[in-house]
C-alpha positions as CSV (number, residue, x, y, z in Angstrom):
1,X,-6.1,-14.6,-29.3
2,X,-8.7,-11.8,-29.0
3,X,-9.6,-9.4,-25.8
4,X,-12.3,-11.1,-23.8
5,X,-14.8,-9.9,-21.2
6,X,-16.0,-11.7,-18.4
7,X,-14.4,-14.8,-18.2
8,X,-14.0,-16.3,-21.8
9,X,-11.3,-15.1,-23.7
10,X,-7.8,-14.4,-22.5
11,X,-9.2,-12.6,-19.6
12,X,-10.6,-16.0,-18.6
13,X,-7.3,-17.6,-18.6
14,X,-5.8,-15.5,-16.5
15,X,-4.3,-17.5,-13.4
16,X,-5.8,-16.6,-10.0
17,X,-1.9,-15.3,-8.6
18,X,-1.3,-13.0,-11.8
19,X,-4.8,-11.7,-11.3
20,X,-4.4,-11.1,-8.1
21,X,-1.4,-9.0,-9.1
22,X,-3.2,-7.0,-11.5
23,X,-6.2,-6.3,-9.0
24,X,-3.4,-4.9,-6.7
25,X,-1.5,-2.8,-9.1
26,X,-5.0,-1.5,-9.8
27,X,-5.8,-0.6,-6.5
28,X,-2.9,1.0,-6.1
29,X,-3.2,3.3,-9.5
30,X,-7.0,3.9,-8.8
31,X,-5.9,5.8,-5.6
32,X,-3.8,8.5,-7.7
33,X,-6.3,8.3,-10.5
34,X,-7.9,11.7,-11.5
35,X,-11.3,11.3,-10.6
36,X,-13.2,12.4,-13.3
37,X,-11.0,9.6,-15.6
38,X,-12.1,6.9,-12.9
39,X,-15.2,4.3,-14.5
40,X,-18.3,4.8,-13.1
41,X,-18.0,0.8,-11.6
42,X,-15.1,2.3,-9.5
43,X,-16.4,5.1,-8.1
44,X,-17.3,3.2,-4.5
45,X,-14.4,1.2,-4.5
46,X,-12.1,4.5,-4.8
47,X,-13.6,5.9,-1.7
48,X,-12.4,2.6,0.1
49,X,-9.5,3.1,2.4
50,X,-6.4,1.9,0.3
51,X,-5.8,-1.0,2.3
52,X,-9.1,-2.1,1.4
53,X,-9.6,-1.6,-1.8
54,X,-7.7,-4.9,-3.7
55,X,-9.7,-7.2,-0.9
56,X,-13.1,-5.5,-0.8
57,X,-13.2,-4.3,-4.4
58,X,-11.4,-7.0,-6.2
59,X,-14.6,-8.2,-8.6
60,X,-15.1,-4.6,-9.7
61,X,-11.3,-3.9,-10.2
62,X,-11.0,-7.1,-12.3
63,X,-14.2,-6.0,-14.5
64,X,-12.3,-2.7,-15.0
65,X,-9.3,-3.9,-16.1
66,X,-10.7,-6.2,-18.6
67,X,-14.2,-4.1,-20.1
68,X,-12.5,-0.6,-19.4
69,X,-9.3,0.0,-22.2
70,X,-8.7,3.3,-20.8
71,X,-8.7,2.1,-16.8
72,X,-6.3,-0.8,-17.6
73,X,-4.1,1.8,-20.0
74,X,-3.7,4.2,-16.6
75,X,-2.7,1.0,-14.4
76,X,-0.1,-0.1,-17.3
77,X,1.6,3.4,-16.9
78,X,1.8,3.1,-12.9
79,X,3.2,-0.5,-13.8
80,X,5.4,0.7,-16.1
81,X,6.7,3.4,-14.0
82,X,7.4,1.2,-11.2
83,X,8.2,-2.1,-13.3
84,X,9.6,-0.8,-16.0
85,X,8.7,-2.4,-19.6
86,X,7.6,-6.3,-20.1
87,X,10.1,-8.0,-23.1
88,X,7.8,-8.9,-25.8
89,X,6.8,-12.2,-25.9
90,X,7.8,-14.5,-29.3
91,X,5.4,-14.3,-32.2
92,X,6.4,-17.7,-33.4
93,X,5.6,-19.3,-30.0
94,X,9.4,-20.7,-30.5
95,X,11.7,-20.8,-27.6
96,X,14.1,-17.8,-27.7
97,X,17.5,-18.0,-28.8
98,X,20.4,-17.7,-26.3
99,X,20.5,-13.7,-26.2
100,X,16.8,-13.6,-25.6
101,X,14.7,-13.9,-22.3
102,X,14.7,-17.4,-21.1
103,X,12.0,-19.2,-20.7
104,X,10.2,-18.0,-18.2
105,X,7.9,-21.4,-17.4
106,X,11.4,-24.1,-17.7
107,X,13.0,-21.7,-15.5
108,X,10.3,-21.6,-12.6
109,X,10.1,-25.1,-12.8
110,X,13.3,-25.7,-12.5
111,X,14.0,-23.6,-9.6
112,X,11.0,-25.0,-8.1
113,X,12.0,-28.2,-8.6
114,X,15.7,-27.6,-6.8
115,X,14.6,-25.7,-3.7
116,X,10.9,-27.1,-3.2
117,X,9.3,-24.0,-2.9
118,X,6.8,-22.4,-5.3
119,X,7.5,-18.7,-3.9
120,X,10.6,-18.8,-5.4
121,X,12.3,-15.9,-7.2
122,X,11.3,-17.1,-10.6
123,X,7.6,-18.2,-10.2
124,X,7.3,-14.2,-8.4
125,X,9.0,-13.2,-11.6
126,X,6.7,-15.1,-14.4
127,X,4.0,-13.9,-12.6
128,X,4.8,-10.2,-12.9
129,X,5.7,-10.3,-16.2
130,X,2.6,-12.2,-16.9
131,X,0.9,-8.9,-15.0
132,X,2.8,-6.3,-16.7
133,X,2.0,-8.4,-20.5
134,X,-1.8,-7.9,-19.5
135,X,-1.6,-4.8,-18.9
136,X,0.9,-3.7,-21.4
137,X,-0.2,-5.7,-24.3
138,X,2.6,-6.0,-26.2
139,X,2.6,-8.4,-29.0
140,X,2.6,-12.2,-28.4
141,X,1.2,-10.9,-24.7
142,X,-0.9,-13.8,-24.6
143,X,2.2,-16.1,-24.4
144,X,3.7,-14.9,-20.9
145,X,-0.2,-15.2,-19.6
146,X,-0.3,-18.8,-20.5
147,X,2.8,-19.5,-19.2
148,X,1.9,-18.1,-15.9
149,X,-1.1,-20.1,-16.0
150,X,0.8,-23.4,-17.1
151,X,3.6,-22.3,-14.3
152,X,0.5,-22.7,-11.5
153,X,-1.0,-25.7,-12.8
154,X,2.8,-27.1,-12.3
155,X,3.2,-25.8,-9.1
156,X,-0.2,-27.4,-8.0
157,X,0.5,-30.8,-9.5
158,X,3.8,-30.9,-7.8
159,X,2.6,-29.6,-4.5
160,X,-0.4,-32.4,-5.0
161,X,2.6,-35.2,-6.0
162,X,4.6,-34.1,-3.2
163,X,1.9,-34.6,-0.8
164,X,1.0,-38.3,-2.2
165,X,4.0,-39.1,-1.6
166,X,4.6,-38.3,1.6
167,X,0.8,-40.3,2.0
168,X,2.7,-43.3,0.3
169,X,6.0,-43.0,2.3
170,X,3.8,-43.4,5.7
171,X,1.0,-45.7,4.4
172,X,4.4,-47.9,3.7
173,X,6.1,-47.5,6.9
174,X,2.8,-48.6,9.0
175,X,2.5,-51.4,6.5
176,X,6.6,-52.6,7.3
177,X,5.7,-52.1,11.2
178,X,2.8,-54.3,10.6
179,X,4.7,-56.8,8.9
180,X,7.3,-56.7,11.2
181,X,4.9,-57.7,13.6
182,X,3.2,-60.5,11.7
183,X,6.8,-61.9,11.4
184,X,7.9,-61.7,14.8
185,X,4.7,-63.7,15.9
186,X,5.2,-66.1,12.9
187,X,8.8,-66.6,14.4
188,X,7.3,-67.1,17.6
189,X,5.0,-70.0,16.6
190,X,7.7,-71.7,14.4
191,X,10.0,-72.0,18.0
192,X,6.7,-73.1,19.4
193,X,6.2,-75.6,17.1
194,X,9.8,-76.7,17.2
195,X,9.7,-77.2,20.5
196,X,6.8,-79.4,20.5
197,X,8.3,-81.4,17.6
198,X,11.3,-81.7,19.5
199,X,9.8,-82.7,22.7
200,X,7.8,-85.2,21.3
201,X,10.6,-86.9,19.6
202,X,12.7,-87.3,22.5
203,X,9.5,-88.8,24.6
204,X,9.1,-91.0,22.0
205,X,12.9,-91.9,21.9
206,X,12.6,-92.0,25.5
207,X,9.7,-94.2,25.5
208,X,11.6,-96.9,23.7
209,X,14.5,-96.4,25.9
210,X,12.3,-96.2,29.2
211,X,10.8,-99.4,28.1
212,X,14.1,-101.2,29.1
213,X,15.3,-98.7,32.1
214,X,12.3,-96.3,32.6
215,X,13.7,-94.8,35.5
216,X,17.6,-93.9,34.4
217,X,16.0,-93.2,30.8
218,X,13.1,-90.6,32.3
219,X,16.1,-88.8,34.1
220,X,18.2,-89.1,30.9
221,X,15.3,-87.3,29.2
222,X,14.6,-84.7,31.3
223,X,18.2,-83.5,31.4
224,X,18.9,-83.8,27.6
225,X,15.4,-81.4,26.9
226,X,16.9,-78.7,29.7
227,X,19.9,-78.7,28.3
228,X,18.2,-78.3,24.6
229,X,15.8,-75.5,25.8
230,X,18.5,-73.2,26.8
231,X,20.7,-73.9,24.0
232,X,17.8,-73.3,21.6
233,X,16.8,-70.2,24.1
234,X,20.5,-68.7,23.4
235,X,20.3,-69.2,20.0
236,X,17.1,-67.8,19.3
237,X,18.7,-64.7,21.4
238,X,21.6,-64.2,19.5
239,X,19.5,-64.5,16.1
240,X,17.0,-61.5,17.4
241,X,20.5,-59.4,18.3
242,X,22.3,-60.6,14.6
243,X,19.1,-59.1,13.2
244,X,18.6,-56.2,15.0
245,X,22.2,-55.2,14.0
246,X,21.4,-55.8,10.6
247,X,18.1,-53.5,10.3
248,X,20.2,-50.5,12.3
249,X,22.9,-50.7,9.8
250,X,20.3,-50.6,6.9
251,X,18.5,-48.0,8.4
252,X,21.9,-46.2,8.5
253,X,23.4,-47.0,5.5
254,X,19.9,-45.3,3.8
255,X,20.3,-42.1,6.0
256,X,23.8,-41.9,4.9
257,X,23.3,-42.0,1.3
258,X,20.3,-39.6,1.8
259,X,22.6,-37.3,3.3
260,X,24.9,-37.6,0.7
261,X,22.5,-37.0,-2.5
262,X,20.9,-34.2,-1.0
263,X,24.6,-32.7,-0.4
264,X,25.3,-33.1,-3.8
265,X,21.8,-31.6,-5.3
266,X,22.7,-28.9,-2.8
267,X,26.0,-27.9,-4.3
268,X,24.4,-28.3,-7.8
269,X,21.6,-25.7,-6.8
270,X,24.4,-23.2,-5.1
271,X,26.6,-23.4,-8.3
272,X,23.7,-22.9,-10.7
273,X,22.3,-20.2,-8.8
274,X,25.7,-18.2,-8.0
275,X,26.6,-18.7,-12.1
276,X,23.0,-17.3,-12.7
277,X,23.5,-14.2,-10.4
278,X,27.0,-13.4,-11.6
279,X,25.9,-13.8,-15.2
280,X,23.1,-11.0,-15.1
281,X,25.4,-8.7,-13.2
282,X,27.7,-8.9,-15.5
283,X,25.0,-8.4,-18.5
284,X,23.4,-5.1,-16.3
285,X,27.1,-3.8,-15.9
286,X,27.9,-4.1,-19.5
287,X,24.6,-3.2,-20.8
288,X,24.1,0.3,-18.9
289,X,27.9,1.3,-20.0
290,X,27.1,0.9,-24.0
291,X,23.9,3.0,-22.6
292,X,25.7,5.5,-21.1
293,X,28.2,5.8,-23.6
294,X,25.4,6.2,-26.2
295,X,23.0,8.0,-24.6
296,X,25.1,10.7,-22.6
297,X,28.0,11.3,-25.5
298,X,30.4,13.5,-23.8
299,X,32.9,15.2,-25.2
300,X,36.8,14.8,-24.1
301,X,37.9,16.2,-21.1
302,X,37.5,20.2,-21.2
303,X,40.0,20.8,-18.7
304,X,43.9,20.7,-18.6
305,X,47.0,21.0,-16.7
306,X,47.5,24.6,-18.8
307,X,44.0,25.8,-17.6
308,X,45.0,25.3,-13.9
309,X,48.0,27.3,-14.3
310,X,46.8,30.3,-16.0
311,X,43.6,30.6,-13.6
312,X,46.8,30.9,-10.9
313,X,48.0,34.0,-12.9
314,X,46.9,37.5,-11.6
315,X,45.7,38.5,-15.1
316,X,44.0,35.6,-16.2
317,X,41.0,35.4,-18.0
318,X,38.6,32.9,-17.4
319,X,36.9,31.3,-19.6
320,X,33.5,29.7,-19.1
321,X,33.5,25.8,-18.8
322,X,32.1,24.0,-21.9
323,X,29.3,21.4,-21.7
324,X,28.6,18.1,-23.5
325,X,28.9,18.5,-27.2
326,X,30.4,22.0,-27.0
327,X,27.1,23.3,-25.8
328,X,27.2,26.3,-22.9
329,X,26.4,25.1,-18.7
330,X,23.5,27.5,-19.2
331,X,22.3,25.8,-22.6
332,X,19.0,24.0,-22.0
333,X,20.1,21.5,-24.5
334,X,22.9,20.3,-22.5
335,X,20.5,19.6,-19.5
336,X,18.3,17.7,-22.3
337,X,21.0,16.0,-22.8
338,X,22.1,15.2,-19.6
339,X,18.4,14.1,-18.5
340,X,18.2,11.5,-21.5
341,X,20.6,9.1,-19.8
342,X,18.7,6.1,-18.4
343,X,18.2,6.4,-14.7
344,X,19.4,10.1,-14.0
345,X,18.2,11.5,-10.9
346,X,17.3,15.6,-11.1
347,X,17.8,17.5,-7.7
348,X,16.4,21.1,-7.8
349,X,17.6,23.9,-5.6
350,X,13.6,25.2,-5.5
351,X,13.9,28.8,-3.9
352,X,17.4,29.4,-6.3
353,X,15.3,28.7,-9.6
354,X,11.9,30.4,-8.5
355,X,13.6,33.9,-7.3
356,X,16.1,33.8,-10.4
357,X,13.0,33.2,-12.7
358,X,10.0,34.7,-11.3
359,X,10.7,36.5,-7.6
360,X,7.9,38.9,-7.8
361,X,5.5,36.3,-7.0
362,X,4.7,34.7,-3.4
363,X,6.6,31.8,-2.2
364,X,3.6,29.5,-2.5
365,X,2.7,30.9,-6.1
366,X,6.7,30.6,-6.9
367,X,6.9,26.6,-5.4
368,X,3.1,26.0,-7.6
369,X,4.6,27.1,-10.8
370,X,8.0,25.3,-10.5
371,X,6.5,22.2,-9.8
372,X,4.0,22.5,-12.7
373,X,6.7,22.7,-14.8
374,X,8.9,19.8,-13.3
375,X,5.9,17.8,-13.4
376,X,6.1,17.2,-17.7
377,X,10.1,16.7,-16.8
378,X,9.2,13.7,-14.5
379,X,6.6,12.3,-16.9
380,X,9.9,11.6,-19.2
381,X,11.2,8.6,-16.5
382,X,13.7,11.2,-14.7
383,X,13.1,10.9,-10.9
384,X,13.0,14.8,-9.9
385,X,13.7,15.8,-6.6
386,X,13.1,19.6,-5.5
387,X,14.5,21.0,-2.0
388,X,12.9,24.1,-0.5
389,X,14.0,25.3,3.0
390,X,11.7,24.7,5.5
391,X,11.3,28.1,7.3
392,X,7.8,28.6,5.9
393,X,6.4,25.3,7.3
394,X,2.6,26.5,7.7
395,X,2.7,27.3,3.6
396,X,3.9,23.7,2.6
397,X,1.9,22.4,0.1
398,X,-0.4,19.4,0.9
399,X,0.2,16.9,-2.4
400,X,3.3,17.1,-4.1
401,X,2.9,16.5,-7.9
402,X,2.8,13.2,-9.0
403,X,6.5,11.9,-10.0
404,X,8.0,14.9,-8.1
405,X,9.7,14.0,-4.6
406,X,9.3,17.7,-2.8
407,X,11.5,18.0,0.6
408,X,11.6,20.8,3.2
409,X,14.9,21.2,5.0
410,X,14.4,20.7,9.0
411,X,17.5,21.6,11.2
412,X,19.5,22.7,8.2
413,X,19.1,24.7,5.3
414,X,18.1,23.7,1.5
415,X,22.1,23.5,0.5
416,X,23.1,21.1,3.0
417,X,19.8,19.1,2.3
418,X,21.0,18.7,-1.4
419,X,24.3,17.6,-0.4
420,X,23.1,15.0,1.6
421,X,20.9,13.7,-1.3
422,X,23.9,13.7,-3.5
423,X,26.1,11.7,-1.3
424,X,23.8,9.4,-0.6
425,X,23.6,8.1,-4.2
426,X,26.0,5.4,-5.4
427,X,29.0,5.5,-7.1
428,X,28.5,5.6,-10.8
429,X,24.7,7.1,-10.9
430,X,23.9,9.9,-12.8
431,X,23.0,12.8,-10.7
432,X,22.4,16.3,-12.3
433,X,22.2,19.4,-9.8
434,X,20.0,23.0,-11.1
435,X,21.9,25.7,-8.8
436,X,23.2,28.8,-9.3
437,X,25.0,28.8,-5.6
438,X,28.5,28.5,-6.5
439,X,29.8,26.8,-3.1
440,X,26.7,24.6,-3.5
441,X,27.8,23.8,-7.2
442,X,31.4,23.1,-6.4
443,X,30.6,20.7,-3.7
444,X,28.4,18.6,-5.5
445,X,30.9,18.4,-8.4
446,X,33.3,17.2,-6.2
447,X,30.5,14.6,-5.1
448,X,31.1,13.5,-8.8
449,X,27.0,15.2,-9.4
450,X,26.6,17.4,-13.0
451,X,26.0,20.4,-11.8
452,X,23.8,23.4,-14.5
453,X,23.0,26.9,-13.9
454,X,19.0,27.6,-12.7
455,X,18.9,29.4,-16.0
456,X,19.4,26.5,-17.7
457,X,16.0,24.7,-16.2
458,X,14.1,27.9,-16.8
459,X,14.4,28.2,-20.1
460,X,14.0,24.3,-20.6
461,X,10.5,25.0,-18.7
462,X,9.6,28.0,-21.2
463,X,9.9,25.7,-24.0
464,X,6.1,24.1,-24.9
């Protein structure tokens, strides 16, 4: 399909649920976009409050996403930073193999059928992938949008079918009640007819007998009629009790079978979900380990027991600790290797770096120069946090650069804030701390972080 505009082409096939995600993403990206890059049609929308942009400006935001490739690229960049890249859809329209991404529509329909809830995790994932594919436009991206559209149609159809089934069940119950009532009326009519027939037969017999002995026959007839009526009433009562007990037993049997079937479905669904989560976790750990081994490429341990013994001697000569691939700790190439590891968190001792590199400037100028350089580092996908001492509260910047987290210590020094940031990270996540403070360096390395001196970062920022 070729790109279209308005409601034609693939833009017209984007389902409303995916379009809502795209409008929200566009509204979020619009607030952070450079005013000079904002399309003319969105100037008024950008002036709206952040909470009203997606609702009040939905129509112009959607038109800009469809018609303005530059704006869509800006939204796609913001989406990639938050959600990552979108897996490329198959080119031949076939089903991916077992090692590739699963069929989103089939997975969503299976989960929706098992749980009976269209807002489950699988449908949300299909819509999120479709939104990312619309923005990033990988090869075959229309397949992801079509899957989301088919998913919405399927969910609407299933919801309509469930409503129709519920209505039919109500009608069935109402008709069953009417049938029971009519059957009761029929039984009463039959009983009355039987009683009338028996009474007529008795009367005729009595009439024949009464011809010979009218008084005796009449008395016997009355006695016989009374006994018969009592027995029939007792028999009718016993029959009604038996039918009621049978009906109650049938209801209990149906309920027990329904509970048994529901329990089986719940066990099967829970087992499938647990297996899928375990497999996903295992694949994630394995892929992360392989990527870390390939990207980090660290050499073997550079310290030996002999080094510890030699360090304790009074005439021992301290030697610099080499970094990755034999590089020195202050080599900017070492910092580049560390930052190439996916999901690395770079923590910078702000004033320690600025006073080392350009201490002749004012504190505000030092911060501005450091943050401007770190903006390029953050653009590569690295999480960047800069810590400053909070004594000069009035001189704090109003806005931090995009992608750079700026923290000022409060009630503590920046060194302690850095220690708390490193301690808060989960075990195994790569954390790089930039500081020339020996005490801070020793503490963060004891917690598992990698520490490089301020000169390494300054040398990297000095490169264009």
